[in-house]
C-alpha positions in Angstrom: -20.8 -24.9 35.1 -19.5 -23.1 37.8 -19.4 -24.5 41.6 -19.3 -22.7 44.8 -15.9 -21.3 45.7 -14.7 -20.8 41.9 -12.8 -17.9 41.4 -12.5 -15.8 38.3 -10.2 -12.7 37.8 -11.9 -10.2 35.3 -8.8 -7.8 35.6 -6.1 -7.3 38.0 -7.9 -5.4 40.7 -11.1 -7.4 40.3 -11.6 -11.1 41.6 -15.2 -12.8 41.5 -15.8 -15.9 43.6 -19.0 -18.0 43.1 -21.1 -18.1 46.2 -24.4 -19.6 44.7 -24.1 -21.1 41.3 -26.7 -20.6 38.8 -27.5 -24.3 39.1 -28.5 -24.2 42.9 -31.4 -21.8 41.7 -32.4 -23.3 38.4 -30.9 -20.5 36.7 -32.8 -18.2 38.7 -30.0 -16.4 40.5 -25.9 -16.2 40.3 -24.5 -14.7 43.6 -20.8 -13.9 43.8 -18.6 -12.3 46.2 -16.7 -9.6 44.4 -13.5 -7.4 45.2 -12.4 -4.4 43.6 -9.0 -3.0 44.4 -8.2 0.6 43.9 -7.9 1.4 40.3 -7.3 4.1 37.7 -8.9 2.8 34.9 -12.7 2.7 34.6 -14.5 0.1 32.9 -16.7 0.5 29.7 -20.1 1.6 30.1 -22.4 -1.4 29.3 -25.9 -2.9 30.0 -27.5 -6.2 30.6 -30.3 -6.5 28.2 -31.9 -9.7 30.2 -30.6 -9.3 33.5 -31.0 -7.2 37.0 -28.1 -6.6 39.2 -27.8 -6.0 42.7 -24.6 -4.9 44.8 -24.6 -4.8 48.4 -21.3 -3.1 49.5 -19.6 -5.1 52.4 -16.4 -3.2 52.8 -15.0 0.1 51.3 -16.7 1.9 48.8 -17.6 1.5 45.1 -18.3 4.3 42.5 -21.3 3.5 40.6 -22.4 5.4 37.3 -25.9 4.6 36.4 -27.9 6.3 33.5 -25.1 9.2 33.4 -25.5 9.8 37.4 -22.4 9.0 39.5 -22.4 8.0 43.3 -20.1 6.6 45.6 -22.0 3.5 47.4 -20.5 2.3 50.9 -20.3 -0.5 53.2 -23.7 -1.2 54.4 -25.5 0.3 51.3 -26.8 -1.6 48.3 -27.4 -0.5 44.8 -29.9 -2.0 42.1 -29.0 -2.0 38.6 -32.2 -2.9 36.7 -32.4 -4.6 33.4 -30.9 -2.8 30.3 -29.5 0.4 32.3 -26.1 1.7 31.1 -23.8 1.5 33.9 -20.3 1.0 34.9 -18.5 0.8 38.5 -15.1 1.0 39.8 -13.1 1.4 43.0 -11.2 4.8 42.8 -10.9 4.7 46.7 -7.8 3.7 48.7 -9.0 0.5 50.2 -10.2 -2.7 48.6 -14.2 -2.9 48.0 -15.8 -6.0 48.8 -19.6 -6.8 47.7 -22.1 -9.4 47.5 -23.3 -9.5 43.9 -26.6 -11.0 42.7 -27.5 -11.2 38.9 -31.2 -12.5 38.2 -31.4 -14.5 36.0 -28.0 -15.9 35.8 -28.2 -16.8 32.1 -24.6 -17.8 30.8 -22.8 -15.4 33.4 -20.8 -17.9 35.0 -19.5 -19.0 31.2 -18.8 -15.3 30.5 -16.8 -14.8 33.5 -14.9 -18.0 32.4 -14.2 -16.7 29.0 -12.9 -13.4 30.5 -10.7 -15.3 32.8 -9.5 -17.7 30.1 -8.8 -14.5 27.7 -6.8 -12.8 30.5 -4.8 -15.7 30.9 -4.2 -16.1 26.9 -3.1 -12.3 26.7 -4.1 -9.3 28.8 -3.6 -5.4 28.3 -0.6 -3.6 30.0 -3.4 -1.4 31.4 -5.1 -2.7 34.5 -4.7 -6.6 33.2 -8.4 -6.5 31.6 -8.9 -8.4 28.5 -7.2 -7.1 25.0 -9.5 -5.6 22.5 -9.2 -8.9 20.3 -9.8 -11.1 23.5 -12.8 -8.9 24.3 -14.3 -8.9 20.8 -14.7 -12.9 21.2 -16.0 -12.7 24.3 -18.6 -9.9 23.8 -19.8 -11.6 20.5 -20.2 -14.7 22.2 -22.2 -13.3 25.4 -24.4 -10.6 23.8 -27.5 -11.9 25.7 -25.2 -11.2 29.0 -23.3 -8.2 28.2 -23.5 -5.3 25.7 -21.5 -2.4 25.2 -23.1 1.1 25.4 -22.9 1.6 21.9 -25.2 1.2 18.7 -25.8 -2.8 17.6 -25.5 -1.4 13.9 -21.8 -0.6 14.9 -20.7 -3.3 17.5 -22.1 -6.4 15.7 -19.9 -6.1 12.3 -16.9 -4.8 14.2 -17.2 -7.7 16.9 -17.9 -10.3 14.0 -14.4 -9.0 12.2 -12.4 -8.8 15.5 -13.7 -12.0 17.0 -12.3 -13.8 13.5 -9.0 -12.3 13.8 -8.8 -13.2 17.6 -9.3 -17.0 16.7 -6.8 -16.5 13.9 -4.2 -15.1 16.7 -4.8 -18.2 18.9 -7.5 -16.7 21.6 -9.5 -19.3 23.3 -12.1 -20.7 21.3 -16.0 -19.6 21.7 -18.0 -21.6 24.5 -20.3 -23.9 23.5 -24.0 -23.0 24.1 -25.7 -24.5 26.7 -29.3 -24.5 28.5 -30.0 -24.0 32.3 
């Protein structure tokens, strides 16, 4: 269980620091301070099947793509990502972006970020320092209630099952234990 001040690195240019842990709100809210450095690579399009997100930009700008529409959100502005909306965001500006990030309900999002952090510590990609394909497969399979790629489940489920089994053989961190909030 995360504590206020815990920090997770999800790729070389993105850091998340827990401001309000899920336990403080009975699981209704996870609040993070997030920074995105300028980056060349874009994250994959994804959605959260049971969660709503809100990003309040405090410094810099963040390019946000929701439902195929792209715009830059700047300091003083906020963006809402409704449950189930396909989206992705990145910083293609020249200065660091800092935002307050809220996730409702929290579900196991703290554990998701810890798993990403651990996977990167085990082995990370050369491009942007994100998780490798094998590391990502184990994490995506474990946290499908929190995060899903914008691909048909008929494709991702069997593919993730095979790749995550290979990840375990290759020594990636074990699956997280399920808990309830």
